[in-house]
matplotlib code that plots the C-alpha trace (Angstrom):
import matplotlib.pyplot as plt

x = [0.0, 0.9, -0.4, -1.3, -2.0, -0.8, -3.0, -6.2, -7.4, -4.1, -2.4, -5.4, -6.2, -2.6, -2.3, -5.4, -4.1, -0.8, -2.8, -4.1, -1.6, -1.9, -1.1, 2.2, 2.7, 5.8, 5.3, 3.9, 3.2, 2.5, 3.3, 4.2, 7.7, 6.9, 4.0, 6.0, 8.9, 6.4, 4.7, 8.0, 9.2, 5.9, 5.7, 9.3, 9.1, 6.2, 8.0, 11.4, 13.1, 13.7, 11.7, 9.1, 9.9, 8.8, 7.2, 6.2, 4.2, 1.4, 1.8, 5.3, 4.1, 1.2, 3.5, 5.2, 4.3, 4.9, 2.2, -1.2, -3.4, -3.5, -5.1, -6.2, -6.7, -6.7, -8.7, -11.9, -10.4, -7.9, -10.2, -11.0, -7.5, -5.8, -8.5, -8.6, -4.8, -4.8, -7.6, -5.7, -2.6, -4.5, -4.4, -7.3, -8.4, -9.4, -10.7, -12.2, -15.7, -17.3, -16.4, -15.4, -15.9, -18.5, -21.0, -19.1, -15.9, -17.8, -19.2, -15.6, -14.3, -17.1, -16.4, -12.6, -13.0, -15.5, -13.5, -10.3, -12.2, -10.8, -11.8, -13.0, -13.7, -15.0, -14.1, -17.8, -16.8, -20.1, -21.3, -18.7, -20.1, -22.7, -25.3, -25.5, -25.7, -28.4, -30.6, -30.3, -31.4, -34.4, -35.5, -34.6, -36.6, -39.8, -40.0, -41.0, -43.6, -43.6, -40.9, -42.2, -39.6, -35.8, -34.0, -30.2, -28.7, -25.2, -22.9, -23.2, -20.9, -17.1, -14.5, -10.8, -9.3, -5.8, -6.1, -4.9, -6.7, -6.6, -4.1, -6.3, -4.0, -2.5, 1.1, 3.7, 3.3, 5.8, 8.9, 7.9, 4.6, 4.3, 1.2, 0.8, 0.7, -1.5, -4.2, -4.0, -7.0, -8.6, -8.4, -5.3, -5.9, -3.6, -2.2, -3.9, -2.9, -6.4, -7.8, -5.1, -4.4, -7.5, -9.4, -9.5, -13.0, -14.4, -13.4, -15.5, -12.5, -11.1, -13.8, -17.6, -18.2, -19.9, -22.6, -20.3, -17.8, -20.5, -23.0, -21.0, -21.5, -25.1, -26.7, -24.8, -26.4, -29.8, -29.5, -28.3, -31.5, -33.6, -32.2, -31.0, -27.5, -28.2, -30.5, -29.6, -32.4, -33.7, -35.7, -36.6, -34.4, -34.9, -32.9, -32.2, -28.9, -26.9, -23.6, -20.8, -19.7, -18.1, -14.8, -14.6, -11.7, -14.3, -17.2, -19.0, -22.6, -22.9, -26.6, -28.7, -31.9, -32.5, -35.6, -35.3, -38.1, -37.6, -39.8, -42.5, -43.5, -40.3, -39.1, -35.5, -34.6, -30.9, -30.1, -27.3, -28.0, -31.7, -32.8, -35.7, -33.4, -31.2, -27.7, -27.4, -29.9, -33.6, -36.0, -39.7, -42.3, -46.0, -45.3, -42.4, -39.0, -35.3, -32.5, -28.8, -25.6, -22.0, -20.9, -22.9, -26.1, -29.4, -33.0, -36.3, -40.1, -39.8, -38.0, -37.3, -35.0, -32.7, -31.8, -30.2, -27.5, -28.7, -32.0, -33.1, -32.1, -35.8, -36.3, -33.3, -34.9, -32.6, -29.0, -26.6, -22.9, -21.1, -17.5, -15.6, -13.7, -13.7, -10.0, -9.9, -13.0, -11.0, -8.0, -10.1, -12.0, -8.7, -7.8, -11.3, -12.2, -15.7, -17.4, -16.6, -19.3, -18.9, -18.0, -17.6, -21.2, -22.4, -20.1, -21.5, -25.1, -24.5, -23.0, -25.4, -28.1, -25.4, -24.2, -27.7, -28.8, -25.9, -26.8, -30.4, -29.2, -26.8, -29.4, -32.2, -34.8, -36.1, -34.3, -35.3, -32.8, -33.1, -31.7, -31.5, -29.6, -27.9, -28.6, -30.5, -33.7, -34.6, -32.3, -29.1, -27.9, -28.2, -26.5, -23.4, -22.7, -22.5, -18.9, -16.2, -13.4, -9.9, -6.8, -4.2, -2.4, -4.8, -7.6, -10.3, -9.9]
y = [0.0, 3.6, 6.3, 9.8, 12.4, 12.5, 15.1, 14.3, 10.9, 9.6, 8.5, 6.6, 5.0, 4.0, 2.5, 0.4, -0.9, -1.8, -3.9, -6.0, -8.9, -9.0, -5.3, -3.5, 0.2, 0.9, 4.5, 7.8, 11.1, 14.6, 18.2, 19.3, 18.1, 18.0, 15.7, 13.6, 13.1, 12.2, 9.7, 7.9, 7.8, 6.3, 3.7, 2.6, 2.6, 0.2, -2.2, -1.6, -1.0, 1.9, 0.6, 3.2, 5.7, 9.4, 11.2, 14.9, 14.2, 11.5, 10.7, 9.3, 7.1, 5.8, 5.0, 2.3, -1.1, -2.9, -0.9, -2.6, -0.3, 3.3, 5.0, 8.6, 11.0, 14.4, 17.7, 17.4, 19.5, 16.7, 13.7, 13.5, 14.1, 11.6, 9.0, 9.1, 8.9, 5.9, 4.1, 4.8, 3.3, 0.2, 0.7, -0.4, 2.5, 3.3, 6.9, 9.3, 10.8, 12.7, 11.1, 14.5, 18.3, 18.4, 16.2, 16.3, 15.2, 12.3, 11.2, 11.3, 9.1, 6.5, 6.4, 5.9, 3.2, 1.3, 1.6, 0.3, -2.4, -1.2, -2.2, 0.9, 1.3, 4.6, 5.7, 5.5, 3.0, 3.1, 0.3, -1.9, -1.3, -3.6, -1.1, 0.6, -2.8, -4.0, -0.8, -0.9, -4.5, -3.8, -1.1, -3.1, -6.1, -4.0, -4.3, -0.6, -0.9, 1.3, 3.9, 7.4, 9.7, 9.7, 12.2, 12.7, 14.9, 16.3, 18.7, 22.5, 25.5, 25.2, 23.4, 24.6, 21.2, 22.6, 24.8, 27.8, 30.3, 33.8, 33.0, 34.4, 37.0, 36.7, 35.5, 33.7, 30.0, 28.1, 26.8, 23.2, 23.5, 23.6, 25.8, 26.1, 22.2, 22.0, 24.2, 22.2, 22.7, 25.2, 28.9, 30.7, 32.6, 34.1, 31.8, 31.9, 29.4, 29.0, 27.6, 25.1, 21.8, 20.2, 23.4, 23.5, 21.9, 25.3, 27.0, 26.4, 26.8, 23.5, 21.8, 21.6, 22.4, 20.3, 19.2, 17.6, 16.5, 14.3, 13.5, 10.4, 9.0, 9.4, 9.8, 6.8, 4.8, 6.3, 5.0, 1.6, 1.2, 2.7, 0.3, 3.3, 2.1, 1.3, 4.3, 8.0, 9.8, 12.1, 13.8, 17.1, 19.1, 22.3, 23.9, 26.9, 27.7, 30.3, 31.4, 33.6, 36.3, 34.8, 36.5, 35.2, 33.0, 30.2, 30.7, 27.4, 27.0, 26.9, 26.0, 24.2, 22.3, 20.3, 18.5, 15.7, 13.8, 10.2, 7.8, 6.0, 9.1, 9.1, 12.4, 12.9, 15.8, 16.6, 19.2, 20.7, 23.1, 22.3, 20.8, 18.8, 16.7, 14.5, 13.7, 10.3, 8.6, 7.9, 6.0, 6.4, 4.0, 3.2, 0.7, 2.2, 3.8, 3.2, 5.6, 5.0, 7.0, 6.6, 5.3, 2.1, 4.2, 2.5, 3.3, 2.2, 2.1, -1.6, -2.2, -5.8, -4.7, -2.9, -6.2, -7.6, -6.6, -8.8, -10.0, -13.6, -15.5, -16.1, -12.3, -11.6, -11.8, -9.0, -9.7, -6.8, -7.3, -8.0, -7.0, -8.0, -4.7, -1.9, -2.0, -5.8, -5.8, -3.6, -5.9, -9.0, -7.6, -6.6, -10.3, -11.7, -8.9, -8.7, -5.4, -3.8, -2.7, 0.9, 0.8, 3.8, 4.0, 3.9, 6.8, 8.8, 8.2, 8.8, 12.3, 13.5, 14.7, 16.9, 18.3, 19.0, 20.4, 22.8, 23.9, 24.5, 26.7, 28.6, 29.4, 29.9, 27.7, 24.2, 22.1, 19.0, 16.2, 13.6, 10.4, 8.6, 11.3, 12.7, 16.3, 19.2, 19.8, 23.2, 25.3, 26.4, 28.6, 25.8, 23.4, 25.5, 24.4, 20.7, 21.4, 24.1, 25.7, 24.2, 26.3, 25.7, 23.4, 21.0, 19.4, 16.9, 13.9]
z = [0.0, -0.7, 1.6, 0.3, 3.0, 6.6, 8.2, 10.1, 8.8, 7.3, 10.5, 11.9, 8.6, 8.1, 11.6, 11.0, 7.7, 9.3, 11.7, 8.8, 8.3, 4.5, 4.1, 4.2, 3.8, 1.6, 0.5, 1.7, 0.1, 1.5, 0.4, 3.9, 4.8, 8.5, 7.9, 5.5, 8.0, 10.7, 8.4, 7.4, 11.0, 12.2, 9.4, 9.6, 13.4, 13.2, 10.9, 12.5, 9.1, 6.7, 3.7, 3.5, 0.8, 0.9, -2.0, -2.7, -5.8, -5.6, -9.2, -8.7, -5.9, -8.0, -10.9, -8.9, -10.3, -7.0, -5.2, -5.3, -3.2, -2.1, 0.9, 0.1, 3.0, 1.3, 1.4, -0.7, -3.5, -4.2, -4.1, -7.8, -9.3, -6.9, -7.2, -11.0, -11.2, -8.9, -10.9, -14.2, -12.6, -11.7, -8.0, -5.7, -3.6, 0.0, -0.2, 2.3, 2.3, 0.7, -2.6, -4.0, -3.7, -6.6, -8.2, -11.5, -9.8, -8.2, -11.5, -13.0, -10.1, -10.6, -14.3, -13.8, -11.1, -13.2, -16.4, -14.7, -12.7, -9.4, -5.9, -3.9, -0.2, 1.2, 4.7, 5.7, 8.4, 10.3, 8.0, 9.7, 13.2, 14.8, 15.9, 12.5, 10.7, 13.1, 12.8, 9.0, 8.8, 11.0, 8.5, 5.4, 6.6, 7.1, 10.8, 11.2, 8.4, 5.4, 5.6, 5.5, 6.9, 7.6, 9.8, 9.4, 12.1, 11.4, 13.3, 12.9, 13.2, 12.9, 15.0, 15.2, 14.7, 14.2, 17.3, 15.4, 17.6, 16.1, 13.4, 10.7, 9.2, 5.7, 6.0, 3.9, 3.9, 6.1, 4.2, 4.8, 3.0, -0.8, -0.6, -4.4, -4.7, -1.6, -3.3, -6.5, -8.7, -6.3, -6.9, -5.6, -2.4, 0.2, 2.8, 6.2, 8.8, 10.2, 6.9, 5.9, 7.8, 9.2, 9.0, 5.2, 5.5, 6.6, 3.3, 0.2, -2.0, -0.6, 1.5, 2.0, 5.6, 8.2, 5.7, 3.2, 5.9, 7.6, 4.8, 3.9, 7.4, 8.6, 5.1, 4.1, 6.9, 6.1, 2.5, 3.7, 5.7, 2.9, 0.3, -1.8, -2.6, -6.2, -6.9, -7.2, -5.5, -4.2, -7.0, -5.2, -2.8, -0.9, 1.9, 4.1, 5.7, 7.6, 5.9, 7.0, 4.5, 1.4, 2.1, 5.7, 6.7, 7.4, 5.0, 5.1, 6.2, 10.0, 10.4, 7.8, 7.1, 3.9, 2.8, 0.2, -1.5, -2.5, -4.5, -2.5, -0.5, 1.6, 3.0, 4.3, 6.6, 6.8, 9.5, 11.5, 14.4, 14.7, 18.0, 16.6, 14.5, 16.7, 15.7, 13.9, 11.7, 12.5, 10.3, 10.9, 9.5, 9.8, 12.5, 14.5, 14.4, 14.9, 15.8, 15.7, 16.3, 17.2, 20.6, 20.1, 20.5, 19.5, 20.4, 18.9, 19.4, 20.2, 23.6, 22.6, 19.8, 22.3, 24.0, 20.8, 18.3, 15.5, 14.1, 14.4, 11.3, 10.3, 10.1, 8.0, 4.6, 3.5, 4.8, 4.7, 4.6, 7.8, 7.4, 10.6, 10.2, 7.6, 6.8, 6.7, 4.4, 1.9, 1.8, 1.6, -1.4, -3.1, -2.9, -3.8, -6.3, -4.7, -3.9, -0.5, 1.9, 0.7, -3.0, -5.2, -6.5, -2.9, -1.9, -4.8, -3.9, -0.2, -0.8, -3.4, -1.0, 0.7, -2.6, -3.9, -0.6, -0.6, -4.2, -3.2, -0.3, -2.5, -5.2, -2.6, -4.2, -4.7, -7.3, -9.2, -9.8, -12.5, -11.0, -14.3, -16.2, -13.1, -13.9, -12.3, -14.3, -15.8, -13.7, -15.6, -12.7, -10.2, -12.6, -12.7, -9.1, -10.1, -11.2, -10.7, -12.7, -12.2, -11.8, -14.5, -15.1, -13.4, -15.4, -14.6, -16.7]

ax = plt.figure().add_subplot(projection="3d")
ax.plot(x, y, z, "-o")
ax.set_aspect("equal")
plt.show()
């Protein structure tokens, strides 16, 4: 395996892969020299050798024929370029959520992964946790009756992950960071420490705010329970949000509420900062409800369900994948060539409500989505937000 990105998710993902016996990390890439040195030291220290090679350019790492898989833990702005390069170099890919910064980039990733017949696992690891699996199977097997409403509660506001405090002035980038390369296809803007490492997600030039940072977790679980992995709903989306000024250091939406309509009369509410929508995922049907969240949290309208963590076999008409571990599932599928629990199409579908909800908020009106054609219907101005201009010399393949 080659590792690209050693910031927030990279170290934890890499550590988990080094715990899988059939996986050895042999290369690492980062455009921050301090991050890169730390990564090489950590990996070589684990293996007690000096075999891990350092790279500044991800394309050089991916050109190595002896590397089978890559783990991508990059800012959203880099997801598409790195993933497509990996697929074209015939690497199997573990990539972080959301699938990409825009819908068009996601579509390009799906196309490249399929064309190159690559195995893909998304960092939507909740599918590999017992309580999320159990709750989703309850819904899929019709135990709450006909599904009518789904509530997806996500975080709101901003969190200073890098603990930068008031470091919001324009300065020169530190010498260890190749800031031009770090920005990649995003538009050039002055360096401000508070919106780079870890906090890039609060700047729309690079990331997508709390909404897109979390949509690939709780909406992914919502879709799993709904049986929406293979379809590309919703078909109608509207939303309201509170935004800082566009030129603010952190300009992503801080409070939001999105309503999505799905076939069969199902309505999904995605919200951050609204007390009536609880964090996690809740499915509501004609005969009951189920709610699930991190920390092994599980509640339902049926007290008997809370005493178990799996359905009796006779009730499991629909059987969802049990992985035995998210990272292990990826390596096993690399070997077997079977689909992972969160393949690339699923990552695309799980993030779409977040992307479309953000677009609806930005244009200030309801939008209609054609799931078959994957286009916004009858709204050219809204459609412009499905993609974004790339800064030269970067191009989306």
